[in-house]
C-alpha positions in Angstrom: 27.0 26.9 -43.7 24.9 30.0 -42.3 21.5 29.5 -40.1 19.3 30.3 -43.2 21.3 28.0 -45.5 21.0 25.7 -42.2 17.6 26.0 -41.3 16.7 25.9 -45.4 18.3 22.7 -45.5 16.7 21.0 -42.5 13.2 22.1 -43.4 13.7 20.9 -47.3 13.7 17.4 -45.8 11.5 17.9 -42.6 8.6 18.8 -44.4 8.4 15.9 -46.7 7.3 13.9 -43.5 4.0 16.2 -43.3 3.1 16.4 -47.2 -0.3 15.8 -47.2 -0.3 18.2 -44.0 0.9 22.1 -43.9 4.3 23.2 -42.8 5.5 26.2 -40.2 9.1 27.3 -41.6 10.1 28.9 -38.5 13.0 29.9 -36.7 15.4 32.7 -36.6 14.0 36.1 -38.8 17.0 38.3 -38.6 20.6 36.0 -38.1 23.0 38.7 -38.4 21.2 40.8 -35.4 20.7 37.2 -33.5 24.9 36.2 -33.6 25.5 40.3 -32.3 23.7 39.0 -29.1 25.9 38.2 -26.2 23.2 36.0 -24.8 21.4 33.9 -26.9 18.0 32.8 -26.5 15.6 30.7 -28.5 11.5 30.6 -27.6 9.5 27.6 -28.6 6.2 27.7 -28.8 3.1 24.7 -29.0 2.4 25.6 -32.5 1.1 28.6 -34.6 -2.0 29.6 -34.5 -3.1 30.2 -38.0 -6.3 29.1 -39.1 -7.1 25.8 -41.0 -5.4 26.0 -44.2 -6.7 25.5 -47.4 -6.1 21.9 -48.8 -7.2 22.5 -52.2 -4.2 24.7 -52.1 -0.9 22.8 -53.5 1.5 22.0 -50.3 3.6 25.1 -51.3 0.4 27.3 -50.8 0.3 25.5 -47.1 3.7 26.4 -46.1 3.6 29.3 -43.7 6.6 31.3 -43.4 6.7 32.8 -39.8 10.4 34.1 -40.2 9.0 36.2 -42.6 6.2 37.2 -40.7 8.5 38.0 -37.4 11.2 39.7 -40.3 8.7 41.8 -41.8 4.8 42.5 -40.4 4.7 40.4 -37.0 0.7 40.8 -35.6 0.0 42.2 -32.4 -0.2 38.7 -31.1 3.7 39.3 -30.5 3.7 42.1 -28.8 3.4 39.8 -25.1 6.7 37.9 -26.4 8.4 41.5 -27.9 8.1 42.5 -23.9 9.9 39.5 -22.7 12.5 40.2 -25.2 12.7 43.9 -23.9 13.3 42.7 -20.6 16.1 39.8 -21.7 18.5 43.1 -22.2 16.6 45.7 -20.2 15.5 44.0 -16.9 16.3 47.1 -14.5 13.8 49.0 -16.7 9.9 49.4 -15.5 6.9 48.1 -17.4 6.2 51.4 -18.1 9.3 51.7 -19.9 8.6 48.0 -21.9 5.2 50.0 -23.0 6.2 53.0 -23.6 9.1 51.5 -26.2 6.7 48.8 -27.5 4.3 50.9 -29.6 3.7 49.6 -33.0 4.6 46.7 -35.6 8.2 47.9 -36.2 9.0 48.3 -32.7 7.9 44.8 -32.3 10.0 43.6 -35.0 12.9 45.3 -33.7 13.1 43.4 -29.9 11.6 40.2 -31.8 15.2 40.2 -34.5 17.4 39.4 -31.5 15.9 35.8 -30.8 14.4 33.0 -32.4 11.2 31.7 -31.6 10.1 28.2 -33.1 7.3 26.1 -33.1 7.2 22.7 -31.3 4.7 21.6 -33.3 5.5 22.3 -37.1 1.9 21.7 -38.7 -0.5 24.5 -38.6 -2.5 24.8 -35.6 -5.5 26.4 -33.8 -6.3 28.2 -30.9 -5.1 25.1 -28.5 -3.5 21.8 -29.2 -3.3 18.9 -26.7 -0.6 17.4 -24.9 -0.9 14.2 -26.4 -0.5 15.6 -29.7 2.7 17.6 -28.6 3.7 14.0 -27.0 3.7 12.4 -30.5 5.5 15.3 -31.9 8.4 14.5 -29.9 7.8 10.7 -30.7 7.8 12.0 -34.4 10.3 14.8 -34.7 13.1 14.2 -31.9 16.3 14.8 -34.0 14.6 17.0 -36.3 13.9 19.5 -33.4 17.6 18.9 -31.5 18.9 19.6 -34.8 17.0 22.7 -35.9 17.7 24.1 -31.9 21.1 23.2 -32.6 22.1 25.5 -35.4 21.3 28.7 -33.4 23.9 27.6 -30.5 21.7 28.9 -27.9 22.4 29.6 -24.0 19.0 29.5 -23.3 16.0 27.7 -24.4 12.5 28.8 -23.7 10.2 26.5 -23.2 6.9 28.0 -23.5 3.9 26.0 -21.8 5.5 23.0 -23.3 8.1 22.1 -20.8 7.3 18.5 -20.4 7.8 17.7 -23.8 10.8 19.7 -24.3 12.0 17.9 -21.8 11.3 14.7 -23.4 13.0 15.5 -26.3 15.9 16.0 -24.7 15.5 12.8 -22.2 15.5 15.0 -18.8 14.5 13.3 -15.4 12.8 15.0 -13.2 15.8 14.6 -10.9 17.6 16.4 -12.6 15.5 19.5 -12.5 16.8 22.1 -10.8 14.9 25.7 -10.1 16.1 29.7 -9.3 14.8 31.0 -6.2 11.3 31.9 -7.7 10.7 28.5 -8.7 11.3 28.6 -12.1 12.6 25.3 -13.3 15.5 24.5 -15.3 17.8 21.5 -16.8 21.5 21.4 -18.3 21.0 19.8 -21.6 23.2 18.7 -24.5 22.5 19.6 -28.5 24.5 18.2 -31.8 27.4 21.0 -30.5 27.3 22.3 -27.1 25.4 22.6 -23.5 22.7 25.0 -22.8 19.8 25.7 -20.4 16.0 24.7 -21.3 13.9 26.9 -18.8 10.4 25.6 -18.5 8.3 28.7 -18.6 4.5 29.8 -19.0 3.3 30.3 -22.8 3.0 33.8 -23.5 -1.0 33.9 -24.1 -1.0 32.8 -20.3 -4.6 34.4 -18.9 -3.3 36.5 -16.0 -4.5 39.5 -14.7 -2.7 42.7 -16.6 -1.9 43.8 -12.7 0.3 41.1 -13.1 1.8 40.9 -16.5 5.1 42.8 -16.0 5.8 40.3 -13.0 5.3 38.0 -16.1 7.5 39.5 -18.3 10.5 40.5 -15.8 10.2 36.9 -14.2 11.7 35.2 -16.9 14.9 37.9 -17.7 15.1 37.3 -13.6 15.5 33.7 -14.0 18.0 33.4 -17.0 20.2 36.4 -14.9 20.6 34.1 -11.8 21.0 30.8 -13.8 24.1 33.0 -15.1 24.8 33.9 -11.8 24.8 30.4 -10.2 26.9 28.6 -13.4 29.1 31.8 -13.0 29.8 30.8 -9.2 30.3 27.1 -10.1 32.7 27.9 -12.6 35.3 30.5 -10.1 
């Protein structure tokens, strides 16, 4: 079973739990590109900021396909995470290089195609979501979340502002949390088919000044490189 088939099979059952609510289909926008990546990364956001669905519509009309958006017509909101993606494969480049590369929808789409981007909470959201709501998502959807992440066999799962909730998915303990030299926390976690690393990072919408956006974007790539080097040293 390929990635798209596995996703669709999972979602067909998952959304039955939310038949009276809206539902976001997400995951890998371009599986054939993602599978070519030597370092496979999945970004986990909080929930889709899609406004209020029209509950007069049928359930199918209240199902939003984020995969399609990222593959065909990503909005400018995705520009920030596209820059994070840029530095994962071009960590020595400057911030100016990233800004000059990412100029339009096409360049955003191309960069996002190399990775998976999913929402922790699958029902539609607004501009913010309560921590108590995300905590309940972990309780309700723990098995499905692990199954979806396992589909992608990632090397790294990046928790975007929801590290405590993803840590709860994997029953991670604070005592097991490791840190890079810059203080980025991470855990080694087990999926259904292999082990990977859960990186506790900030959300792309974090309110920071333009002067340090480059530091935040490059900070993720440096953290992942350091984890890889530490793992390599331990395995030698």
